[in-house]
N, C-alpha and C positions, 0 to 999 in steps of 0.2 A: 481086199484092197480098200474100197470105200465102205466104211462101216455105218454111215448115217450122217445126218446133218448136225454139225456142231452148233452153228449160230447163223442168224440172219441179221444183217446190218440195216438199220433204218435211220434216215436223217429226218428230223422233225423240225417244224417251224417254231413251235412254242414248247420249250423243254419242260417246264413245270406242268403244263397241261398234258403232255404226252406221258410224262413220268407218272402222273396220277392215273391216267387211263390204263397204262400197262401194269401198274402195281395194284392199285385199289380195285379197279373194275375187272381186269383180266386175271389178277392174282399172281403175276410173276413175282418172284422173290429177287431182291437186290443182292447181287454177288459183289459188285464193286461200283463205286461212283467216283469219277475223277474229273476235275476241271483242268483243262490244258490252256493256261494263260497265253501261251505263244500263238494259239489258234482261236482264242476267245470261244472255246468249245467245250461242251460237256461230253463225256462218254460214260454211259450207264450200262453195266452188264446185268442182264436179267435172266433168270433161269426158271424153267418149268421143272416139275418133279422128276421127269424122265431124263434130265440133264441137258436137253436142248436149250439154247440160249438166244436171246435177242440182244444185240448191241444197239443202243439208242444213242444217236449222235445229235448234237446241235451245231450248226455251222452258220454264222451270220451271212445273210444274202444268198443262201442256197436256192437254186431255181425251183419252181413248182413242178409237180408231175405234169408232163406234156398233155396227157389225155387220160380218160377213165373208161374202162380199165385196159383198153386195147393198145397201149403204147408198147413199143418194142422193149424187151427186157422182162424183168419179173412181173408177171401178171397179177398174182395175189399170193398171200400166205395163208395156208390152210392149217387149222388146228383139229386134231383128232379128239372127239368127245364121245362119251358114252351115250348121251341122249341129246340130240339137237334141239328138241322142243324145250327141254328143261333149261338148257344154257341160253337159248333164245329168249325165253321168258325172263330169266335172271338179268340178261343184258337190257331188255326192254324196261324192266322195273327200275333200272339205274339210268334210264333216259337215253339209251343207245338205240338208234333206229336200226332195226333188223328186217331184212327182206323176208317175204313168206318162205316157208320151208318147201323145198322141191325134192323130187326123187330123180336121181340120175337114170336116164333111160337105158344106159348100157350096164351099169353095175347094180341097179335097184337100191342104191344107198341114199339116205337122206342127207341133205346139205342146205346151207343158206349162207348169205353174205351180210356183212356189216362193214363199217369203216372205222379207222382210227381217227384221231382229231385232224389229221392232215388229208383225209380222204383215201388213205391207202386201203385197198380192198382186202378184207380179211374174211376167211371162210371157216365155218363150222362144218365138220364132216363126220358123220356117224358110221363107223366101220362095221358095226354088228347089226 
């Protein structure tokens, strides 16, 4: 029935800054970029190698996230990586603040958190 997650939609406050973050720093590939004049809004479709996508939107005057990270709704977005330490160091070298690596007490898997330009919590999760 449900085969996986196709995309996650994110509304950003600074379109160019977020576009740079998700493409240059995180390495998402641009699938399509559209400006919707009637909404004064951009919609950027970004893809990972496995086919999962992020839809990045800009909307003038969109409200800020109510709290971090414990607001109702989506808590964070997690990315599966081969090596949390390697990706954490890569991000840190590009000026992204990354929390210390932790080990999940239930799964014994390594993980850490960082944020996008709007403070959206993002997680690196090492499955193996």
